[in-house]
N, C-alpha and C positions, 0 to 999 in steps of 0.2 A: 504494500500500500504506500502510495505517495501522499504526503500531507504538506500543504502550504497555506500561508496566511496572507490575505490580501488587504489587511487593515480593518479597523473597527472589529466587528464580530464575524467578518466574512472569512470562511475557511473552505478550502477545496480538498476533497479526498478523491484519489484516483486509484483504480484497480483494473483488473481484466476479468472478463467472464467469457469463456469459450472463444478466446482470441479477440474479443470485442472490448474496446476501451470503454470503461465505465467511470463517469464523473458525477460525484455527489457534491453539490454546491450548497453551502449553508450561509444564509443571511447576505445575499448579494444585493445590497441596497446601494443606490447611487449616492456617492459622497458629494458634498458641496465643493470640495477642493481636493487637490492631490492627484496622483496617478492611479488610474483604475481601468480595467478592461472595458471596452465599449460594449461588448456583448459576450454571451456565453452560449454554449450548446451542451447543457448538462443532461445526464440521464435522469437525475432527480434534483429538484431545487427545494430546499427547506427554508421556511421563513418563521422565525420565532415570534415576531410581532406583526404578522399580517404582511400583505403584499403591496402596501402603499409604498411608493418610491422604489419599487423593485428595479433591479438592473434589467437590461434588455436580454431576453432569453430567446434563442433560436431552437428550431426543431419542435419536438413534442415531449418535453420532459414530464415526469411525474411531479406534480406540484403538491407540496405538503405544508399546510398552514393550520391544521386542525389536529385535535387529539386522535390517537389511534395507533394501530400497528400496520406497517406497510412493508412490502417486499418488491425489489426490482433487481434483476440481474444477479441474484444470489447475495444481495445486500439486504439485511433486515433493519428496519428503522422503527423505533418506538418514540412517540411524541406524548409526553406527559405534562400535566399542569405545572407551571412554575409559579409566578405571582404577577399580579397586575396584567393579566391576559398574555403573559409571556409563556412560550413553550420551551421545554427542555427536551433535547433529543439524545437518545442513545442509539448509536449506529453499530451494528455488528458487520464487520467487513474483514475478510480473510481470517476469521477467527479472533479478531481483535475488537474489543468493545471500546468505542470512542464516545465520550459524553461532552455535549456542547450545551452550555447553560443559557444561551441566548442573552437577553438583556435582563438578567437576574438583578433584583434590587433587595431581596430579603433572603434570610437563611432558608435552606430547604426544610420542608416538613419531614417528620419521621416517615410518613407514608411515601414521600418522594424518594427518600434515601433507600427505603426498602425496595421500591420499584426499580431503581437503578441497579441495585445489586452490585456485582463485581464490576469494577472499572479498571480497564487497562490504561487508557489515556484520558486525562482530564484536560479539556481546553478551558483554562481558568481565567476569569476576568482579572485584569492586572492594572487597570488605569481609570476605571469609571468611579466617580464619587458616590454613585448610588449604592455601590457594593464595595465596602471598605477592604483595605488590605488585610485587616484583622479577620473579616468575614471570609476572605479567600483562604487565609491560612487555616482557619478553623475547619473549612470545608475540605481542604486537603487531608487534614488529620482524620476527619470523619469518614471520607470515602476511601482513603488509602489506595489511591491509584498507583500503578507501576510507574507511570510517566506523567509529569505535569508540563503542559505547554501553555505559557502565558499568551493571551490575546487581548485585544482592545486596549492596548497601551499606546502611548504617544507616538504618532507617525504623521506623515504628510496629509493623510486624509482625516486625521483626528488630532490636530495640534493642541487642543485644549485638554486632552487626556493626560493623566499622570505619566511621568517617565517610568520606564521599566525598572530603573535602579531602585526606586522606592519599594516596589513589589518584592524584588529580590532580597532587600534588606529585611522586610517583614517576615517573609516565609522562611528565611534562614537556610535556603538551599543554594548551592553554587551550581552554575550551568555545567552539565556534563557534556553538552554539545551545543553548537550554534551554527545555524545554516539558514538558507532561504527555502530549502525543501528537505524534508526528511523522508527516507525510504525505510519503512518500519515493517518488521516481520515478527510474528508471534514468538518464534524461538529466540529472538534477540532481545526481547524485553527484559528489563531488570527483574530478578526473582526475589530480591531481599528488600533493600531500602528503596524508597521512592526517588526517582531521578528527575531532574529538571532539564528539559531541552528548550532552548530559546530559538524561536522562529523569527527571522527578520522578515519584514514585509516584502512580498514579491508582487509582480504585476502580471 
């Protein structure tokens, strides 16, 4: 699985199914500034707070902006309630569970934590004032993911967000790797302590 971050809460997951490229796109909203792709041709497009201001999508993707369980090209997607009409996504891809918290503003309920279950990769909010660094640190402790990847921190499409350095200081984890794209395989995920991987914004 290939994973990249496009700024704000927008994340791209790429895999293959029967030699066909599969692209799962999360929160592709048009930013007010900064570099961002003009259009996408995803297999599935997930939206945590509805499709207002969605980026241009080509083809006939599976659109997910409601609660439920979905499947496409051997990828399983679970959308559960977050808060303030925000959706939280758990994506099973190549045997790896990826959790995207959308535009979370409050701590997860016990029910949400139970529904999420085991988490391999947590895409953690790292720069939004609505969800503090302390909240993120507590969530990492609660979910115990194998890998934490910060998103929604300061970049050209979101200059008002907090810088990544503040998040790193609060969670107390040192980056094990930094890149613009990670290629992740189930067998290579950390087995003991939680690792922090830093994704730099890509276009």
